[in-house]
N, C-alpha and C positions, 0 to 999 in steps of 0.2 A: 504494500500500500504506500503510495506516494503522498506526502503532505503538500498542501497548497502553501504558497509563500507566506500567507497570513498565519496559517497554523504552525509553520516552522518558526516564525517570529515569536508567536505566543509561547511555544514550547521552550525556545532558547531563553526568553525573558524569565520564564518560570524557573529554569535551571540557574541562571545567573543571579537572579534576585530572589532566591528561595526564602530568605528570612522575612521578606515583605510580601510574600505570596505572589511574586511575579511583577509587582509594581516597581518601576524604575527608581533608582536612587542615584543622585549626582555623585560621580566618582571624585569630584573636586572637594566638595564641602559636606558630603554625606546627607544632604537634605533630601527629603522625599517629596517636597513641593515642586514637581516638575510638570511640564506640559508638552504635548506632542507638537513638533515643528518639522514635519517631513519635508524633504527636499523635493524638487520637481521629479526626480528619478524614483520617488516613493520609497527611498531607503529610510528605514526606521531611525529617527533622531528625536531627541528630547532637549528641552532647554530648562535649566534650573531657574526657579523664581528668585532664589536668594542670591546666587553669584552670577546669574545670567549667562553661564557658559553652556554651549551646545555639547552634547555627547551622544554616542551611538551605542548600539547593543554590544559591540566588540571593543569599544574604547577602554583602555586600561588592561586589556588582556594581551598576553604574549602571542604575537602572530607566529604561524608555523615557519615562516621564512626568516625569522630574526637570527642574526648572527652570521649571515652570509650574504654576499653580494649576488642578487638574483641575475644580474646581467652577465656574470662570468661563469655561471653553471654550478653544478652541485659540489664541485671540489674547491670552490673559492673560499670556503670557511677554514681552510688549513691555516695554522698559525705561521707567522713569519719565522723563517729559519728552519722550518720543517720541509722535507722533500715533498714535491707535488706527487699526488697519487696517480695522475694521468700523464700519458706521454707528451 
């Protein structure tokens, strides 16, 4: 069974903000007084009423590509001074 984009968003929010029952909380000031301010692309975004910062469902989370340069390929995360793993 495939989830609709709205169902996937609701499920992700419930997992991320499980302490508040899926209601978004500002990652900057931890305020729960936020409102929906979606972009034209309909990407889920919220704005905090206290600090006025925008945030998304994935903001503050570690992206899967962190720590390597995506332009150089999968081996670009090697530390300086270590031999390259590819020819």
